[in-house]
C-alpha positions in Angstrom: 44.3 77.1 -83.8 45.4 74.3 -86.2 48.1 71.9 -85.3 50.1 73.2 -88.3 50.0 76.8 -87.0 51.0 75.6 -83.5 54.0 74.0 -84.8 55.0 76.9 -87.0 54.7 79.3 -84.1 56.8 77.0 -81.9 59.6 76.9 -84.4 59.5 80.7 -85.1 59.7 81.3 -81.3 63.2 79.6 -81.4 64.6 82.0 -83.9 66.5 84.5 -81.6 68.2 81.6 -79.9 69.3 79.9 -83.0 70.7 83.4 -84.3 72.6 84.0 -81.0 74.2 80.5 -81.0 74.9 80.0 -84.6 75.8 83.4 -85.7 77.3 85.0 -82.5 78.6 81.8 -80.8 76.6 82.5 -77.4 77.0 79.1 -75.6 74.0 79.9 -73.3 71.7 80.2 -76.3 73.0 76.9 -77.5 71.6 75.2 -74.3 68.3 77.0 -75.0 68.4 75.7 -78.6 68.8 72.1 -77.1 65.8 72.7 -74.9 63.8 74.2 -77.8 64.6 71.0 -79.9 63.5 68.8 -77.1 60.2 70.7 -77.0 59.8 70.4 -80.7 60.4 66.6 -80.4 57.6 66.3 -77.8 55.1 68.3 -79.8 56.0 66.1 -82.9 55.2 63.1 -80.9 52.1 64.5 -79.7 50.9 65.2 -83.3 52.1 61.7 -84.5 50.0 60.0 -81.8 46.8 62.2 -82.7 47.3 61.4 -86.4 47.5 57.7 -85.6 44.4 57.9 -83.4 42.4 59.8 -86.1 43.4 57.2 -88.6 42.5 54.4 -86.2 39.0 55.8 -85.8 38.6 55.8 -89.7 39.5 52.3 -89.9 37.3 51.3 -87.2 34.4 52.9 -88.9 35.4 51.3 -92.1 35.5 48.0 -90.5 32.1 48.1 -88.9 30.7 49.3 -92.1 32.1 46.6 -94.3 31.3 44.0 -91.5 27.7 45.1 -91.4 27.4 45.0 -95.3 28.9 41.6 -95.3 26.3 40.4 -92.8 23.4 41.6 -94.7 24.7 40.1 -98.0 24.8 36.6 -96.3 
């Protein structure tokens, strides 16, 4: 399952509580909405960290390639 699909399903799972709170004024649903938003924040942070790690691996590979080419040129 892709990260985008995970994120999409997570947001879609919040829909009932959003409707109950915003359209019907259900205060208990509002509490659940706040919890859902905290879950979303945690998931977003996980994805941000993963993206940064993947970017870092790419930079490391580029760095070793350019370092080795500089060494062979000298």
